[in-house]
C-alpha positions as CSV (number, residue, x, y, z in Angstrom):
1,X,3.2,-18.9,-2.4
2,X,-0.6,-17.8,-1.8
3,X,0.7,-14.5,0.3
4,X,2.6,-13.4,-2.5
5,X,0.1,-11.9,-4.8
6,X,-1.8,-10.5,-1.7
7,X,0.9,-9.0,0.1
8,X,4.0,-8.7,-2.3
9,X,7.2,-11.2,-2.4
10,X,8.9,-8.9,0.7
11,X,5.7,-9.0,3.0
12,X,5.3,-12.5,2.3
13,X,8.7,-13.7,3.1
14,X,8.4,-12.0,6.3
15,X,5.2,-13.6,7.2
16,X,6.8,-17.0,6.4
17,X,9.7,-16.2,8.5
18,X,7.6,-14.8,11.4
19,X,5.3,-18.0,11.3
20,X,8.2,-20.3,11.2
21,X,10.1,-18.5,14.3
22,X,6.7,-18.6,16.3
23,X,6.1,-15.3,15.9
24,X,2.3,-15.3,15.1
25,X,1.8,-11.6,16.0
26,X,4.3,-10.5,13.5
27,X,2.9,-12.5,10.8
28,X,-0.9,-11.2,11.9
29,X,0.4,-7.4,12.0
30,X,1.8,-8.1,8.2
31,X,-1.8,-9.0,7.4
32,X,-3.1,-6.1,9.1
33,X,-0.6,-3.6,7.4
34,X,-1.8,-5.3,4.0
35,X,-5.4,-4.7,4.9
36,X,-4.6,-1.3,5.9
37,X,-2.7,-0.6,2.6
38,X,-5.7,-1.8,0.5
39,X,-8.2,0.4,2.1
40,X,-5.9,3.4,1.5
41,X,-5.6,2.6,-2.1
42,X,-9.3,2.1,-2.3
43,X,-9.7,5.7,-0.7
44,X,-7.0,7.2,-2.9
45,X,-9.4,5.8,-6.2
46,X,-12.4,7.0,-4.6
47,X,-10.6,10.4,-4.2
48,X,-9.4,10.3,-7.9
49,X,-13.1,9.5,-9.0
50,X,-14.7,12.7,-6.9
51,X,-11.5,14.8,-8.2
52,X,-12.4,14.0,-11.9
53,X,-16.1,14.7,-11.3
54,X,-15.4,18.2,-10.0
55,X,-12.9,18.7,-12.7
56,X,-15.5,17.7,-15.2
57,X,-18.1,20.1,-13.5
58,X,-15.4,23.1,-13.3
59,X,-15.3,23.0,-9.8
60,X,-12.4,22.8,-7.1
61,X,-10.9,19.6,-6.7
62,X,-11.4,18.1,-2.9
63,X,-8.0,17.3,-1.1
64,X,-7.1,15.5,1.9
65,X,-7.4,17.0,5.5
66,X,-8.6,19.9,7.2
67,X,-6.8,22.6,6.0
68,X,-3.4,21.6,7.6
69,X,0.1,21.8,6.3
70,X,2.4,19.0,6.3
71,X,5.9,18.9,6.8
72,X,8.2,16.7,4.5
73,X,8.6,14.1,7.6
74,X,4.9,13.8,8.2
75,X,4.2,12.9,4.8
76,X,7.1,10.6,4.5
77,X,5.7,8.9,7.4
78,X,2.2,9.1,6.1
79,X,3.1,7.0,3.0
80,X,5.9,5.2,4.6
81,X,8.7,6.4,2.3
82,X,11.8,8.3,3.0
83,X,12.0,12.1,2.8
84,X,14.7,11.8,-0.1
85,X,12.2,9.8,-2.3
86,X,9.8,12.9,-1.7
87,X,12.6,15.0,-2.9
88,X,13.2,13.1,-5.9
89,X,9.5,13.3,-6.6
90,X,9.5,17.0,-6.6
91,X,12.4,17.1,-8.7
92,X,10.4,15.1,-11.4
93,X,7.4,17.4,-11.1
94,X,5.2,14.8,-9.3
95,X,4.8,17.0,-6.2
96,X,5.0,20.8,-6.1
97,X,5.0,22.0,-2.4
98,X,5.5,25.6,-1.4
99,X,8.3,26.9,0.8
100,X,7.8,28.6,4.0
101,X,9.2,31.9,3.5
102,X,10.8,32.1,6.8
103,X,12.3,29.0,7.2
104,X,12.6,27.6,3.6
105,X,11.2,24.3,4.7
106,X,8.8,22.6,2.5
107,X,5.1,23.1,3.3
108,X,2.8,20.5,1.8
109,X,-1.0,21.5,1.3
110,X,-4.1,19.0,1.6
111,X,-3.8,19.0,-2.5
112,X,-0.2,17.7,-2.3
113,X,-1.2,15.1,0.1
114,X,-3.6,14.2,-2.5
115,X,-1.2,14.1,-5.2
116,X,1.3,12.3,-3.1
117,X,-1.2,9.5,-2.2
118,X,-2.1,8.7,-5.9
119,X,1.7,8.9,-6.8
120,X,2.4,6.0,-4.2
121,X,-0.7,4.2,-5.4
122,X,0.8,4.4,-9.0
123,X,3.9,3.9,-8.3
124,X,3.5,0.6,-6.7
125,X,1.6,-0.4,-9.6
126,X,4.8,0.0,-11.6
127,X,4.3,3.3,-13.4
128,X,7.6,5.5,-13.9
129,X,7.8,8.6,-12.2
130,X,7.8,10.8,-15.2
131,X,4.5,8.9,-16.4
132,X,2.9,9.7,-12.9
133,X,3.9,13.4,-13.2
134,X,2.0,13.4,-16.6
135,X,-1.1,11.7,-14.8
136,X,-1.1,14.3,-12.0
137,X,-0.7,17.0,-14.5
138,X,-3.6,15.7,-16.6
139,X,-6.0,15.8,-13.3
140,X,-4.6,19.3,-12.5
141,X,-6.2,20.4,-15.8
142,X,-9.4,19.3,-16.5
143,X,-8.7,18.7,-20.1
144,X,-6.9,15.5,-19.5
145,X,-9.2,14.0,-17.0
146,X,-10.9,11.8,-19.6
147,X,-7.6,9.8,-20.0
148,X,-7.2,9.2,-16.5
149,X,-10.9,8.2,-16.0
150,X,-10.5,5.4,-18.7
151,X,-7.8,3.7,-16.6
152,X,-9.5,3.7,-13.2
153,X,-11.8,0.5,-14.1
154,X,-8.5,-1.2,-14.6
155,X,-7.1,0.1,-11.2
156,X,-10.3,-0.9,-9.5
157,X,-10.1,-4.5,-10.8
158,X,-6.4,-4.9,-9.6
159,X,-7.3,-3.9,-6.0
160,X,-10.4,-6.4,-6.1
161,X,-7.8,-9.2,-7.1
162,X,-5.7,-8.1,-4.6
163,X,-8.4,-8.1,-1.8
164,X,-9.5,-11.6,-2.8
165,X,-5.9,-13.0,-2.9
166,X,-5.6,-11.4,0.9
167,X,-8.8,-13.4,1.7
168,X,-7.3,-16.5,0.4
169,X,-3.9,-16.1,2.0
170,X,-5.5,-15.2,5.2
171,X,-7.8,-18.6,5.1
172,X,-4.4,-20.6,4.4
173,X,-2.6,-18.8,7.1
174,X,-5.6,-19.6,9.5
175,X,-5.6,-23.0,8.5
176,X,-1.7,-23.7,9.0
177,X,-1.9,-22.2,12.5
178,X,-5.0,-24.3,13.4
179,X,-3.2,-27.4,12.2
180,X,0.2,-26.2,14.0
181,X,-1.9,-26.2,17.3
182,X,-2.1,-22.5,17.9
183,X,-5.9,-22.3,17.5
184,X,-6.5,-25.4,19.6
185,X,-6.0,-24.1,22.7
186,X,-3.5,-26.9,23.7
187,X,-1.0,-26.1,26.3
188,X,2.7,-25.7,25.9
189,X,4.5,-24.2,23.0
190,X,2.8,-24.4,19.4
191,X,4.5,-27.2,17.1
192,X,5.3,-23.9,14.8
193,X,7.8,-22.8,17.4
194,X,9.9,-25.9,17.2
195,X,12.7,-26.2,14.4
196,X,11.1,-27.0,11.2
197,X,11.7,-30.3,9.3
198,X,13.5,-29.4,6.0
199,X,13.4,-31.1,2.7
200,X,15.7,-30.0,0.0
201,X,16.1,-26.8,1.7
202,X,12.6,-25.9,2.2
203,X,10.6,-25.5,5.7
204,X,7.5,-27.7,6.2
205,X,5.5,-24.3,6.3
206,X,6.9,-23.5,2.8
207,X,6.1,-26.9,1.4
208,X,2.8,-26.7,2.7
209,X,2.2,-23.9,0.4
210,X,-0.5,-22.6,3.1
211,X,1.0,-19.0,3.5
């Protein structure tokens, strides 16, 4: 399926299910979410590039935000993960939040959020948490910045490949919806809202390989 390399297996499966059920808005929302995540990943790589440049120059590392502090719930919502995930990252040294002296609650600074964004990017790329902790430690110290910079080109290429795959998947989705009648302006329920014919356990959408 064209959507798998673009959006991942789980999201692509939800997209097929949404279109087959006639939930076009739901399918398009998955496309939107994928592009939003891709834009965030690009921004994270840009931030990493800037951080490495500042480290090489002996300057302070740029961070996310305007000096505000983040709660664990805020940061979990930003990344789309659970608070338990962030606590496990902390135990492995990926994140190092301070504690509010009055409440004992975790308080994440802009630097912590920048670390979390990068950790999230690397985690989705298949990196182990202990490896991610090592990468972040290298970034925190100017001495290891060159090793991280060497891997940035590979990450940039991965994002480019994913972006091109998203264009292909979106085009195929548009072709399918047009064939199905959603884009024709014809009245009545579109054909994709009707029960799909099945051959050997596959829907017509899956057989078309358009999504």
